[in-house]
C-alpha positions in Angstrom: 0.0 0.0 0.0 1.0 3.6 -0.6 1.6 6.0 2.2 1.9 9.8 2.2 5.0 10.8 4.1 4.9 14.5 5.1 8.2 15.8 3.6 8.5 19.5 3.1 9.8 21.3 0.0 13.4 21.1 1.3 13.1 17.3 1.8 12.8 17.5 5.6 10.7 15.2 7.8 9.8 16.1 11.4 10.6 12.9 13.4 8.1 12.1 16.2 10.5 10.5 18.7 8.7 7.7 20.5 11.5 5.3 21.5 15.0 4.9 22.8 17.4 2.2 21.7 16.2 -0.2 24.3 12.6 0.2 23.0 13.5 -1.6 19.7 14.6 -5.2 19.3 18.4 -5.2 19.0 21.2 -7.7 18.8 24.9 -7.1 18.5 26.6 -7.9 15.2 29.0 -10.3 17.0 26.1 -12.2 18.6 24.2 -12.4 15.4 27.3 -13.5 13.4 28.1 -16.2 16.0 24.5 -17.3 16.1 24.2 -17.5 12.3 27.5 -19.4 12.0 26.4 -21.9 14.7 23.1 -22.3 12.9 24.8 -22.9 9.5 27.2 -25.4 11.2 24.2 -27.0 13.0 25.9 -26.4 16.4 24.0 -25.6 19.6 24.9 -22.3 21.4 23.3 -19.5 23.4 23.7 -17.1 20.5 21.9 -19.4 18.2 19.0 -19.8 20.7 18.6 -16.0 21.0 18.7 -15.1 17.3 16.0 -12.6 16.4 13.6 -13.6 13.6 14.5 -11.6 10.5 12.2 -13.2 7.9 9.7 -10.6 6.7 11.2 -8.0 9.1 13.0 -4.7 8.5 16.5 -4.9 9.7 18.5 -1.7 10.4 22.2 -2.0 10.9 23.9 0.7 12.9 26.7 1.6 15.3 25.7 1.7 19.0 29.1 2.2 20.6 29.2 5.0 23.1 31.3 7.9 21.7 31.1 6.9 18.0 28.1 7.7 15.8 26.0 9.4 18.5 24.2 12.7 19.1 21.4 14.3 21.0 17.7 13.7 20.4 14.6 14.8 22.4 14.6 11.6 24.5 18.4 11.3 25.3 21.3 13.7 25.6 23.5 11.3 23.7 22.1 8.4 21.8 23.3 6.3 18.8 22.1 8.0 15.7 20.6 4.8 14.4 17.8 5.6 16.9 16.9 8.5 14.7 16.5 6.2 11.8 14.5 3.7 13.8 12.2 6.5 15.0 11.7 7.8 11.5 11.0 4.3 10.2 8.6 3.7 13.1 6.8 7.0 12.3 6.3 5.9 8.7 5.1 2.4 9.5 2.7 3.6 12.2 1.6 6.7 10.3 2.5 8.7 13.4 3.6 12.0 12.0 4.3 15.4 13.5 3.1 18.5 11.7 4.0 22.1 12.0 1.3 24.6 12.9 1.2 27.3 10.2 2.5 30.7 11.2 -0.7 32.1 9.7 -2.5 30.3 12.5 -0.3 30.7 15.6 1.1 34.2 14.9 -2.3 36.1 15.1 -3.2 34.2 18.2 0.2 35.0 19.7 -0.1 38.7 18.7 -3.5 38.9 20.3 -2.1 37.3 23.5 0.8 39.8 23.6 -1.7 42.7 23.1 -3.9 41.5 26.0 -1.0 40.8 28.3 0.7 44.1 27.4 -2.6 46.1 28.1 -3.1 44.2 31.4 0.5 45.0 32.4 -0.1 48.7 31.7 -3.1 48.8 33.9 -1.5 47.2 37.0 1.3 48.3 39.3 4.9 47.3 39.0 4.6 44.5 41.6 1.9 42.5 39.8 3.8 42.7 36.5 6.3 40.0 37.5 3.8 37.3 38.3 1.8 38.3 35.1 5.0 37.9 33.0 5.8 34.6 34.6 2.2 33.4 34.1 2.4 34.4 30.5 5.7 32.5 30.0 4.1 29.4 31.6 0.9 29.7 29.6 2.9 29.8 26.3 4.9 26.7 27.3 1.8 24.8 28.4 0.0 25.8 25.1 3.0 24.5 23.1 3.1 21.2 25.0 -0.7 20.9 24.7 -0.6 21.3 21.0 2.1 18.7 20.8 0.3 16.3 23.1 -3.2 16.6 21.8 -2.8 17.5 18.1 0.6 15.9 17.3 1.7 19.3 16.0 4.7 21.5 16.7 4.3 25.2 17.4 7.3 27.4 18.1 7.8 28.2 21.8 11.3 29.7 22.2 10.8 32.9 20.2 7.3 33.6 21.7 8.9 33.2 25.1 11.6 35.8 24.1 8.8 38.1 22.9 7.1 37.9 26.3 10.4 38.7 28.0 10.9 41.7 25.7 7.3 42.8 26.4 7.9 42.4 30.2 10.9 44.7 29.8 9.2 47.2 27.5 6.1 47.9 29.5 7.8 49.0 32.7 10.2 51.1 30.6 7.3 52.8 28.9 5.6 53.4 32.2 8.8 54.9 33.7 9.4 57.3 30.9 5.7 58.2 30.7 5.6 59.0 34.4 8.8 61.0 34.1 7.3 63.0 31.2 4.1 63.6 33.3 6.2 64.7 36.3 8.1 67.1 34.0 4.8 68.5 32.6 3.4 69.1 36.1 6.6 70.9 37.1 6.5 73.2 34.2 
């Protein structure tokens, strides 16, 4: 059967990491070689008894030594890169794809959110601004996680968080200079 794999125009595929190396059936090359040699020579051995069935299976061969072909992924700080291939293959076989939320969808919602938070910050004193900013940061992170969890979609979180931090710095600055200007006007 044919399957549609969501690859973008540049040829990229967003991998939905679901498993670590230990979540996949694995056998070392040495064990498999010994087991297959013993099977071919009709000799009994522990390796032969523990051979994984490969008929009608997909076999992926990769290096799993620590410090060789390894790198970070969302589940592990350092993992064999064959795990990336295994997760991509698992996504394709399970039709378990991640998608990106269009900027035309999330940016207007984010802009409205910043507008509301900015206006609320302008209406309160300086002390409540800090918890409001922290709550806004937390809300954006929770929304990003919720979209990932419930819709299997990815929405940017890092840059919106930076935007909230900039807003949290700009609002008190505007208030300060606005109040200074008002004090100067009253004095004159």
